[in-house]
C-alpha positions in Angstrom: 104.3 168.5 29.7 106.8 166.5 31.5 105.9 168.3 34.7 102.2 167.8 34.1 102.7 164.1 33.6 104.6 163.7 36.8 101.9 165.6 38.6 99.2 163.2 37.3 101.1 160.1 38.4 101.4 161.5 41.9 97.6 162.0 42.1 96.8 158.4 41.1 99.3 156.8 43.4 97.4 157.1 46.7 94.2 156.1 45.0 95.7 152.9 43.7 97.1 152.1 47.2 93.7 152.7 48.8 92.0 150.4 46.3 94.5 147.7 46.8 94.1 147.9 50.6 90.3 147.7 50.3 90.6 144.7 48.0 92.9 143.0 50.4 90.5 143.7 53.3 87.5 142.3 51.3 89.5 139.2 50.5 90.5 138.6 54.1 87.0 139.3 55.3 85.6 136.8 52.8 88.1 134.2 53.9 87.2 134.7 57.6 83.5 134.5 56.8 84.1 131.3 54.9 86.1 129.7 57.7 83.5 130.8 60.3 80.7 129.3 58.1 82.6 126.0 57.8 83.2 125.8 61.5 79.6 126.7 62.2 78.3 123.9 59.9 80.8 121.4 61.4 79.7 122.2 65.0 76.0 122.0 64.0 76.6 118.6 62.6 78.7 117.3 65.5 77.2 114.9 68.0 78.5 113.6 71.3 80.1 110.2 70.6 78.5 107.3 72.4 80.1 106.6 75.8 82.5 103.8 75.8 83.8 102.1 78.9 87.5 102.2 79.5 89.1 98.8 79.1 90.6 97.2 82.3 94.2 97.2 83.0 96.1 94.1 81.8 95.4 91.1 84.0 92.2 92.6 85.5 88.5 92.3 84.8 85.8 94.7 83.9 84.4 96.6 86.9 80.9 98.0 87.2 80.4 101.8 87.3 81.0 103.3 90.7 77.7 105.0 90.8 75.9 101.7 90.5 77.4 100.4 93.7 75.7 101.1 97.0 77.0 98.5 99.4 79.6 95.8 100.2 79.9 92.7 98.1 77.9 89.7 99.0 79.9 87.3 101.2 81.6 84.8 98.9 81.8 81.1 99.7 85.2 79.5 99.9 85.6 75.7 99.7 88.1 74.8 102.4 90.7 72.1 101.6 90.1 68.7 103.2 92.8 66.9 105.0 94.9 70.0 105.4 95.9 69.0 109.0 97.1 65.6 107.8 99.2 67.1 105.0 100.9 69.4 107.5 101.3 66.8 110.2 105.0 66.5 109.7 105.6 70.1 110.5 102.7 70.7 112.9 105.0 71.1 115.9 106.8 74.0 114.1 103.6 75.8 113.2 101.3 78.1 115.1 98.1 79.9 114.1 96.3 83.0 115.5 94.2 82.4 118.6 90.8 81.1 117.6 91.7 80.5 114.0 91.7 77.0 112.6 94.5 76.0 110.2 92.4 76.3 107.0 93.3 76.6 103.4 91.0 77.0 100.3 90.8 73.9 98.1 93.0 73.7 95.1 90.0 73.2 92.7 88.3 76.3 94.1 91.4 78.4 93.8 91.9 77.3 90.2 88.3 78.0 89.2 88.0 81.4 90.9 91.4 82.6 89.8 90.5 81.8 86.2 87.2 83.6 86.5 88.6 86.7 88.2 92.2 87.0 87.0 93.3 87.3 90.6 96.7 85.4 90.8 96.2 82.0 92.6 98.7 82.7 95.4 97.2 86.1 96.1 93.7 84.6 96.1 94.8 81.9 98.5 95.9 84.6 100.9 92.6 86.5 100.7 90.4 83.4 100.9 92.5 81.9 103.7 92.0 85.1 105.7 88.2 84.7 105.2 88.3 81.1 106.5 90.4 82.0 109.5 88.3 85.0 110.5 85.1 83.0 110.0 86.3 81.0 113.0 87.9 83.8 114.9 85.5 86.6 114.3 82.4 85.1 112.7 80.2 88.2 113.4 82.5 90.3 111.2 81.5 88.4 108.0 84.7 89.3 106.2 84.6 88.2 102.5 87.6 87.6 100.3 86.5 89.9 97.5 86.9 92.9 99.9 90.5 91.9 100.6 91.0 91.3 96.8 89.6 94.8 96.1 92.1 96.3 98.5 94.9 94.1 97.2 94.3 95.2 93.6 94.0 98.9 94.4 97.0 98.9 96.7 99.5 96.8 94.8 97.9 95.0 91.9 97.9 91.8 93.9 101.6 92.1 94.8 102.8 92.9 91.3 103.1 96.7 91.4 106.9 96.8 91.8 107.4 94.4 88.9 107.5 91.2 90.9 104.8 88.8 91.9 103.8 86.8 94.9 106.0 83.7 95.0 104.9 80.1 96.0 105.7 80.8 99.6 103.4 83.8 99.6 106.2 86.4 99.8 106.5 89.1 97.1 109.5 88.5 94.9 110.2 92.3 95.0 109.5 94.3 98.2 106.7 96.8 97.6 107.6 100.1 99.4 105.5 103.2 99.0 106.5 106.8 98.7 107.6 108.7 101.8 104.7 109.9 103.8 106.1 113.4 104.2 103.0 115.5 103.5 103.6 115.9 99.8 101.8 114.1 96.9 98.5 114.2 98.8 99.9 112.2 101.7 99.6 112.7 105.4 102.9 113.5 107.1 103.9 110.5 109.2 107.4 110.8 110.7 109.3 107.5 111.1 108.0 105.1 113.6 110.2 102.0 113.1 113.7 103.4 112.7 113.5 102.4 109.1 113.4 98.7 110.0 110.5 97.7 107.8 110.5 100.5 105.1 114.1 101.4 104.9 113.4 105.1 105.7 114.5 106.5 109.1 112.9 109.9 108.4 109.4 109.2 107.2 107.1 106.1 107.3 106.3 104.4 104.0 103.5 101.9 103.2 104.9 98.3 102.9 103.9 95.0 101.3 101.1 93.8 99.1 98.4 95.2 101.4 100.4 98.5 102.0 100.5 98.8 105.8 102.3 101.7 107.4 104.8 100.4 110.0 103.0 101.8 113.0 99.8 100.0 111.9 101.6 96.8 111.2 103.2 96.9 114.7 99.7 96.8 116.2 97.9 94.5 113.8 100.5 92.4 112.1 100.0 88.7 112.7 101.9 85.6 111.5 99.8 82.7 110.1 102.6 80.2 110.2 104.6 81.2 113.3 107.6 83.5 113.8 107.6 87.2 113.2 104.7 88.6 111.1 105.9 89.6 107.6 104.1 92.4 105.8 105.5 91.2 102.5 103.9 87.8 102.9 100.4 87.7 101.6 98.9 85.2 104.2 100.2 87.4 107.0 99.2 90.6 105.3 95.7 89.5 104.3 94.8 88.1 107.7 96.2 91.3 109.4 94.2 93.4 107.0 91.1 91.4 107.8 91.5 91.8 111.5 92.0 95.5 111.0 88.8 95.8 109.0 86.9 93.9 111.5 88.0 96.1 114.5 85.4 97.7 116.7 82.8 94.9 116.2 82.1 95.8 112.6 79.7 93.6 110.5 81.0 93.9 107.0 77.7 92.9 105.5 76.3 96.2 106.8 77.0 99.0 104.2 77.9 101.6 106.9 80.3 99.3 108.7 81.9 98.2 105.4 82.4 101.8 104.3 83.8 102.8 107.7 86.2 99.8 107.5 87.6 100.8 104.1 87.8 104.5 105.1 89.9 103.4 108.1 92.3 101.9 105.6 92.4 105.0 103.4 90.3 108.0 104.2 89.3 108.8 100.6 85.8 108.4 99.1 87.5 107.7 95.7 89.4 104.9 97.3 86.2 103.4 98.8 84.6 103.6 95.4 87.5 101.8 93.7 87.7 99.0 96.3 84.0 98.6 96.1 84.0 98.3 92.3 86.7 95.6 92.3 85.2 93.8 95.2 81.8 93.6 93.5 83.4 92.6 90.2 85.4 89.8 91.8 82.4 88.5 93.7 80.2 88.6 90.5 82.9 86.8 88.4 83.3 84.1 91.0 79.6 83.5 91.4 
């Protein structure tokens, strides 16, 4: 009997194991089906959330969508200061201005109003608007408008604040803004040193410099001083006027979309760059209107 009992237990053992395995499989299958059903119901009920515009960076203004922009900003009016020559009379013999450009400066009231409306720092705005006034006399056919320079100034250096400083009362950045080495990496064009490191501190590769981010070789050709002496790429009046002259090169009329786009592409050959500058230029012009 003992032997028979042992034989019976051996026969039922595999059967019990099979049943337990089947039960476990059914349980797992049911769980998977339940999860799949829940996911399916959730996906069926999900809808694309409404599109929300990304907020602007601190200190900036909302910009329109790039695909809604098709041309350059409308030329913006600048109210020139009156009596500027008299106020500078004491130092007039120590000053010089670019050939053909009058010694003009935007009015304080205009600067205050437009700076408040656009969030462009007043001293940066003075540089951009001053360049427009100067080039209106020097190259009137170019029709340079300060919002274009402001768009470039924001994209390039956040109006001279990118390195943690700002544009001081004298128009010079309180911290020099020096770009990365143009050595062919990081989506840059390889540009070996052209100035012996004099302007950018790099004797191997060129680097973009100043609030308008000129490369040394371009600055050597286009850099101009508004107040006399050596042109300073870290001084916003010099940098903005030099940038304006560069954009106006080749007889461009910046109220013509093709000329405006060609000018910005000459500054940085990138369609994304053009779209960014255009967006901010339009936004500044609209806010100041």
